[in-house]
C-alpha positions as CSV (number, residue, x, y, z in Angstrom):
1,M,-8.6,-19.4,15.3
2,A,-5.5,-21.6,14.8
3,W,-6.7,-22.6,11.2
4,V,-7.2,-19.1,10.1
5,V,-3.5,-18.3,11.3
6,G,-2.1,-21.3,9.8
7,T,-4.0,-20.3,6.3
8,G,-2.7,-16.9,6.5
9,A,0.8,-18.6,7.0
10,F,0.6,-20.9,4.0
11,L,-0.5,-18.0,1.9
12,G,2.5,-15.8,3.0
13,L,4.8,-18.7,2.2
14,L,3.0,-19.0,-1.2
15,A,3.5,-15.3,-1.8
16,I,7.2,-15.4,-0.7
17,A,8.0,-18.3,-3.1
18,L,6.2,-16.2,-5.8
19,G,8.4,-13.4,-5.1
20,I,11.5,-15.5,-5.1
21,V,10.6,-17.0,-8.3
22,T,9.9,-13.7,-9.8
23,L,13.2,-12.1,-8.6
24,R,15.3,-15.1,-9.9
25,T,13.6,-15.8,-13.1
26,G,11.4,-12.7,-13.8
27,W,8.4,-15.2,-14.2
28,I,5.2,-13.6,-13.1
29,L,1.7,-15.3,-12.7
30,P,-0.4,-15.0,-15.9
31,T,-2.9,-12.9,-14.5
32,A,-0.4,-10.2,-13.6
33,R,1.8,-10.5,-16.5
34,R,0.1,-8.0,-18.8
35,H,0.2,-5.1,-16.1
36,V,3.5,-5.4,-14.7
37,T,6.4,-3.2,-16.2
38,R,9.1,-4.0,-13.6
39,S,9.4,-7.4,-12.5
40,K,12.2,-6.9,-9.9
41,L,9.8,-4.4,-8.0
42,H,7.1,-6.9,-8.2
43,G,9.1,-9.8,-6.7
44,L,10.4,-7.8,-3.9
45,G,6.7,-6.4,-3.1
46,A,5.6,-10.1,-3.1
47,L,8.3,-10.9,-0.7
48,L,7.2,-8.4,1.8
49,T,3.5,-9.0,1.3
50,G,4.0,-12.5,2.1
51,A,6.3,-11.8,5.1
52,S,3.8,-9.9,7.0
53,P,1.4,-12.8,7.6
54,L,4.1,-15.3,7.9
55,L,5.6,-13.1,10.8
56,Q,2.1,-12.5,12.4
57,S,1.6,-16.3,12.5
58,L,5.1,-17.0,14.0
59,F,4.3,-14.6,16.6
60,Y,0.8,-16.3,17.4
61,F,2.5,-19.7,17.5
62,R,5.1,-18.4,19.9
63,I,7.8,-19.5,17.7
64,L,9.4,-16.1,17.8
65,P,9.8,-14.3,20.9
66,S,6.8,-12.4,21.7
67,V,6.9,-8.4,21.5
68,S,4.3,-5.9,22.4
69,W,0.9,-6.1,20.2
70,E,1.6,-2.5,19.2
71,V,4.9,-3.7,17.5
72,R,3.4,-6.7,15.8
73,F,0.6,-4.7,14.8
74,L,2.1,-1.6,13.3
75,G,5.3,-3.4,12.2
76,G,3.2,-6.0,10.3
77,N,1.0,-3.4,8.6
78,A,4.1,-1.5,7.6
79,V,5.6,-4.5,6.0
80,L,2.4,-5.2,4.3
81,F,1.9,-1.7,3.1
82,A,5.5,-1.4,1.8
83,G,4.8,-4.6,-0.1
84,L,1.6,-3.4,-1.8
85,C,3.2,0.1,-2.6
86,L,6.1,-1.9,-4.3
87,I,3.6,-4.0,-6.3
88,A,1.4,-0.9,-7.3
89,L,4.8,0.8,-8.5
90,S,5.6,-2.1,-10.6
91,Q,2.5,-1.7,-12.4
92,L,2.4,2.2,-12.8
93,L,5.9,3.0,-13.6
94,P,6.8,3.3,-17.1
95,L,8.8,0.4,-18.9
96,H,12.4,0.5,-18.0
97,R,14.6,0.7,-21.1
98,N,18.2,-0.1,-21.3
99,R,20.1,3.0,-22.7
100,D,22.4,0.7,-24.6
101,H,19.6,-0.6,-26.7
102,A,17.7,2.5,-26.8
103,D,19.4,3.6,-30.2
104,P,20.3,0.6,-32.5
105,S,22.2,2.9,-34.9
106,G,25.1,3.5,-32.5
107,A,24.8,7.3,-33.1
């Protein structure tokens, strides 16, 4: 069972790293690049999505102080759901345009 939790922790760290890269540079994986209209929301969603399995694994390996299973279950699912909602919003919201560049004539 420990290898399953360890794999989840690794994938969580990978998602957190991709979220940080997206927030810092705006770079998105090529498979999602065509669909994402707001890179900052996508990066924040990746951070939250990666934080959920990482926190669960830290609780499992007793690195963090243990809390009740209800808090771990509901808190982890809430963080994961919030991250997935932000990723969905980053793909569904229309392209964000800057008002300064909307009218090049200056009128």
